[in-house]
N, C-alpha and C positions, 0 to 999 in steps of 0.2 A: 431347513429355514422357510419362513415363510415368506409371501410373495410381496415384494415391496412396493410401498404405497407410489403412486405416480407422482411425478414432479407437477406441481400447478404453476401454470403459466399466468401473469400479469394479474390485475386487480381484481377480475373477477372467475378466475380460480380457474382457467382452460386445463383441460388435460387432453393427450392423445387419443382416449375414448368419451370424452366427452361428446354427448349430440344433442342437437336441439335444430335437428335438420327440419322436423314437420314444421317446425315455426317459420324457420328461415322461408321453406317453400309458399309458405301461405303470402307473408309479407310481399314476396318477389313477386307472385302472380296476380296479387292486388295491385302493386306498384307498377305494374308491367308497362302501363301507358307510359308512365311519366319517367322510367328509367331509361327506356329506349328512345323518348324524347330528349332525355340529356346526353346517351349516347351519340343521336345526332346530329347534337351540338358540337361535338368533338370533331366533326368532320374528318374522320380514321380515314385515311387511304387505304386503297386497297393494297394487301400484300404489306401492313404492317404488322408488328409485334407487339403483344398487348400484354400484361401482366395483370391479373385480378387478386390481389392479394387478400385473404379472408373469403375465397369464393364460396364459402359456405356448399350447398348441394350442387353448385355450377350450373343454376338457370341465366345468371346475367352472364357468366362466362359463355354460354351458348349465344346469347345476343350479341356479347363481341365480336365472335368469331362470325356471325353473319356480315358483320361492319369490314371485317379484314378480308372476306374471301378466301379460296383456296389458297391462293398463293401467300395467304398469312399464316400466324400462328398465335392462338391466344393459351396461355398457361396459366391455369387457377393452383393456386396453393392455399392451403389450409390448415391448421394444426391437427384436427379431428379427422382420424382415420374413418369413421362412420358417414363422415359426410361427403368424402373423397369416394366412398366405395358406392354412393349412391351416384355420385356427379358422372364418374365413369363408367356408371352403367349406362347413363344418359345420354352420354356423350360417344357412344359406339359409333366409328364411321366417320366422326368429323373432325377435323381438323384441330384436335386439342389436345392438350398434355396436363396432367396433374401432378402435384407434388406436394408430399406430407411434410411440411417445416414450420417452424415457429415466424411471423413475417417480421418479428423484431430482429431476425438474424436470417435474412434472406441469404440463399446461398447461390444466388445467380451472379454470372459474370457482370463486368463493368458494362456499359453501354449497349446491354441487350434487347432493350424494349423503347417502345415509340410513346409509349402510354402505359402507367400504371393505374389501375382502378383500386380503389379502397372503401368499402361500403360500411358503414355501422359496425366497423372492426376495430379501429386505432384507439378508441375509449378503452378498450378491453386491456390494453396495453401496460406496464408500469411506467416505461419511459417513450412515450408515443414520439416525441420529436426524435429521440435517437432514432427510433423504427425510422422513422418520414426519411432523415438521413441516410440513413440504410439504403431503402428502396430507390431515393434519387439515384444513387450510385448507379443502380441500375438501367437508367436511362441513357437514351443516346444525346448528343450534344440539344437536340432542338426538341424533345420528348417533355413530355410533362406527367404530372402525378395529380391525379384527382380523390381529394379525401371527400366522402359524403356520410352525411349523419342524418338520421330521420328525427322529426320531432322535436327539435328546437324551439318551436312553439307550444304550447299546452295542447292536446288532440282535442278537438270538439266533438262532443258523442251526445251531449244534453242541451242542446242551445235553448230549450222550453225551461230550463232549471239550473242557473248559472252557479248557485250556491251548492248545489250537487255534484255537478262538473268540477269545482273547483275541489270540493273537500276528496273528491275521488283521486284526483291528480295528488292532492296532498298525500294521501293513503301510499298509490302508489310508490311515489319516490322515498317515504318512509321507509317503507318495506323494502325497497330496492338497498339502502343505506344500510340498514339492519342488516340483511341478507350478507352482503360484503363486507360491513364491518367499514362502512366508508363515512367519510364525514361528510357536510354539505355542501364544504369548499372544493372536495372533491370531484362531487358529482357537477356542479357548476363550471369548475374548469374543461369537464367534457364537452362542452359547448363552445370552447375557443378557438374553433378550426384554424380562424386566420391567424391569430396569435402564435400556433402551434405551427402553421407553415412557416411564418416569419420567423420563429425560434429554429427551425429547422432549416431555415438559410435558403428557403427556396423563391425565387426572382418571377416578377411579372405575375404578382399573385393577384387572380380575380376570384369571385365569387357569385352566385346565384343562387336562387330559393326558389325550387318549384313547388306549387300548391297541389297536393293531391286533394280532390274535392269529390264529393261523390253525394248524391241525390238518388230517389227514386226514378226508376226502378233500378234496384241492384243487381250486377252480374253476379253469378254462383261464387266467384273470387273474391268479390267484395264481401259476400256475407259468410264466405267461410273464412275469411282472415278477421272479421269483426268480431264475429263470434266465435269460433274456435282458438283462434291466436289471443284477441284482446280479452275477452268477455269470461271465457272458460281459463286460457293459458296464464295471462298476464294478472287477472284479477282473480278471480274464482275465489275460494276458500281463505287463499292465502289474506285477502285485505281485512275479514271479518274484524280483525282485532285492533285493526287501525281506523275505523269507521263507529259512529254512534249505531245503535240496533235498528234505530228507525232510518237512518241513511242505507245502511246495509240491505234492509228490507226492501226501501226502494228501489234500489240498484237492482236487487232480484226479481222486482216486480218488474221492471224495464229491460231486463237483459236474459230473461226466461224463455224460450222458443213455448209457446202456446199461451203466454199471458194474454190476454186482451190490451193490454198494453206496451207489447214486445217493441221496442223499438226500432228493430229493423223493418218490420211490417208497418209502420206508420207513413202514412202519406207525406207528411212532412219531416222524415226525416232526413239529416243534413250533416254530414261528415266532413271536417276539414282537417288535416296534419300538413305537414311541409316534408320535403328534402332537402337540404341544404348543402350545395357542392362548392369545395373550393379548389382552385386550380393553379398549380405552379409550377416552374421550369426550374432547370437546373442553374444554380447561380453561376456557374462558371462561363455558360454559353454565352 
């Protein structure tokens, strides 16, 4: 008998062997100052127990471990085996644990964690509200769950060319919908974190949006993320069918190293994107 195909999970077709660890690491290194700022705002107590739901390659998991100290514990869980292998290798000798699981049906005991952090993951699931309800069951009575999503507002790469920026954003969204067979309504719903938290029955819901802003001089982590994850990984050749030929050529002129107009070398380069965090507690507390 032939090998059975893997079961695909959620809206974006994740499987236990699917990996996009490189992109995850690039984003986390890029947004590290802002993510650490969000973690500091939680005022996590030493000795706390924290769950990183959809931990990817574990960079944020390790930063959470710094917050809880040696008396605490941080557990990272992810569906992808390749992600967890990278995370486990990086976490050697730290007070971290990693579990391969679908976060829609987390295997943790009730009242196990003081905080659940879930970033850029909940939009992958077929029933996000049910997943949040299940994750909230793992909270202690005074615990909190934090849902984070980047890019609620359109990213700004070409502030000097608003029309091109708008066309690239439109093309990215159309490609994304076509790739995963999603309607425009389905992708719009991904931004409704406050409503999601309400439907999941969370209480005392608060929201904050952190601005990730970069100008020259760019750090290596900024350049790596913007060029390798965005210009090459998310855009690249895949956007060509969705843009007019002259717009495609203009994007290549602005996004190709060595071009005299390579945007990451421009002294007036100015990038803005957002990270929105919605925090709530158990409804029975």
